[in-house]
N, C-alpha and C positions, 0 to 999 in steps of 0.2 A: 196916535190919539187913542184914548181909551174907548172901547165899544161897550155901551151899556145896553144889555140885551134882556128884555123881559120875555118870559115864556108865559103865554096867555091863552086862555080859552075859558069862556064862562061855563062850559059844560064840565062836570066832574067826571073823573074816571077815564080821561083820555090820554093819560101818560104825561101830564104836564110836569109834575114833580119828578117823575122818573127821568124826563128829558133834562130838566134843570140840573139835577144832581149829576147825572152821568155825562152830560155835555161839559159841565164845569170840571169834573174830574178828568175827562179826556183831554181838554185843553191844557189843564195843569200838567198832565203827564207828557204833553208836547212842549214843555218848558215855557209855558206862558203863565204869568202871574195872574191868578184868578180869585175874585171875591164872589162867593155865593151869598145872596141876600134872601133870607126866608121871610117873605112878606105875607104868608098865609097863616092865619090864626090856628089852623090845624097842626102846624109845626112839623109837617111830614118831611120836609127837606132837612130840618134840623136832626130829627131822629134817624133819618136814613144815613147820616154820616156818623152815627154812634153817640150823639149827644142826647141826654135825657130831656124829655119834654118839661118845660117850665122850671128847670133847675137853675137857670142862669138869670139873676136879677138884672144884669146888664144885657139888655136885648133890644131888638128893633123898636118895640113899643115904647120902652123907657126913653129911647133916643128921640122918637117922634113926638113925645109929649114934653120934651125938654128936660127930663130928669137925669139923663146920662149923656156924656160926650160920645158921639158916634164911634170915634176911634177906640174908646174903651170897651165897646161891645164886640169887637172883632176877636174871634177864636181861631187858633191854628188847628188845622185838621192833621190827620196822619198821612195826608198826601202832600208832599213837598210842593210849595207854590200855590196851594189851595187854602184860602181862608173862608170863614163862615161868620155871618151875622145871624145869630139865632132868632127865632120867632118866639111869640108868646100868645097865649089865649087872650091876653089883654088887648090885642089888636082889634078884637071885637068891639071893645069900648071906644077905640079911635073911630071906627065906622059909625058907631051909635051917636057919637057927639059931633060928627063931622059937620052936619048942616046947622048946628046951633052955635058952634064956636066962630062967631062972625069976626072976632078980633084977632084970630090966629091964622097963621099961614096954612092954608088948606093943602098946599103942595109942598109940604115940608120935606118929603123924601128926596126931592130933587136937590134941595139945599144940602141935606145931609150927605148925599152921595158926592156932591161937588167938592166936599171937604176932604174926601179920601180917594177919589177916583184916580188921581195921578199916580198912586202907588200900584196900579194894576193895569194889565193889558185888557182884561175883560171883567166886567161886572155882570153877573148873571142873576136875574131876579125871578124868583118863583112867586107868581101872583096867585091870589085866591080864585076859586072857580065861581066867579060872579063878576058883574060889571058895576061894582059899587065903588065907594071912595078909595079903597086901597088899590084896586086895579087902576083907577084913574090916576092915582099918585104914581104907580109904577110906570105907566105909559108916559106920563108927563116927565118923569125923570130919565127916560131912556132915549137912546139914539135909534134903536130898532126893536122890532118885536118878532118873535118866532111863534107860529101857531101850530100846535100838534092837533092832528085830526085822526080819530080812531076809525079804522076800516070796518065799521059796523053800521047796522041800520040806524037811520036818523043822523048819520055822521055829519052831514052838511046842514042839518037843522040848526038854526041859530047863528050860523056863520055870518049871514048878512048883518045881523045885529052887532056882532063883534067888529066887522069891517066898518060899519057905520060909526061905531064908537071911536075907532081909530081915526076915521075921517074927521070927526068932531074934535078930537084931541089935536089933530094937525091944524085945524082951523082956529083953535083957541089957545091952548096952553103949551103946545109943543109942535111948532111948524116943521121942525126938522125930523120928526119921527118917520121912520121907514119900515116897511114890511120886509124882514129878512127872508122869510120863506114859510112854506107850509110843510109840515112833517107828518106823513102817514104813519100811524102807530097801530099796534095790535094786529098786524097783518098776518093772515094765515094763507100761505101760498096755495093750499089745496081747497080753499073755501071760495066758492063762486061770488059770495057777497063781498068779500075782501077785494077780489079782482075787480068787481064792478065799481066799488067806491074808488079804488085807485085809478081806474079808467076815467071816472068822472072828474077826479082831481086833475088828471093829465089833460083832459079836454078843456077844462075851465081855467086852470092855473099852472100850466106847464112851465112857464118862465119863472115861477116862484117855488117850484119844487127843487129839492136838492138832488144833484146827480153825481154819480161816480164818473160817468162819461156821457156821451150824447144819447145813449140808448138805455142806460142803467140808472134807475132811480133809487135813492136811499129810502128805505122803509124800515121801521122798527118792528121786528116780528113779535108774535106771541111767543114768549120765551120764559121758561120756568126760572132761569137764573135772574132775570129782571125782577121777578116777583119775590125771590128768596133773598137777594142781596141786601135789601134795606133792613131785614130782621137781624142781620149780622153787623149792621152799621158800616157797610162797605158799598162802594160803587160796584157796578157789574164788572168793570175791568179788574178791580182788586179781587173780586169773588171768583170769577172764572173768565180769564182773558181770552179763552178760546171759544166762548159761547157766541152764538149768532147775535145776541143782544149787544155784547161787547163790541163785536165787529161793526155793528150798525152805528154805534155812537163814536167809534174811532173814525169811521168814514164821514160822519157828520162833522166832527171836529176838523178833519182835514179840509172839508168843503167850506166850512165857516172861515177857516184861516185864509182861504183863497178868494172867497166871494166878497166883492165890494158891495157896500150898502147902496141899494138903488130903489 
């Protein structure tokens, strides 16, 4: 069965797009057929894979407003088994008109993905850094959600709001939605604040953290290659497979492959 996994956090700058792109790439490199859907109007996932911003007329926005067939929006990337549906700034218009389009399907993304999901093992969705109509669409369309949390001050601020949104989605538009897990990001091993945030996460969400083994947690470190690789249109694995960032996302992919949705 295809797993449809949204990467979500309403806070910006937490490593959401970094996680979507590099997890998708890592799963594809493990011989899984993967589709990355860029549902963020900022189009960062699209550009991170080397595709120019707003160059493609056949994009997610055009499919969501019914002007393009979703199959026609799919682009092949230079990673075998990884495809991309590019984003567009036009998605801002979808959000703007969401509450006034009473006669249209407000959860069109679920329908669109249902038309193509059987071609993939994983569909990874990069959602916007907000709890608006686009994020609601992505969560409604998904089987699970992964939440990146940066190991910095105010890291857990707003998490209750996101968890409440997920609860409401389960009660209304998507009863089957599960939390795949929490992923600590931007971890600095010599920084006391990073250690404290990780300890807080372990204390409150231990069963939902990703682990290499019983005592070793997967954390995404602060790593220059993670910051540099998007400017070259590459995943961190393509850019520097020996970096700590690449190792973290390989470990995450391994754990995702093993973990049942619960």
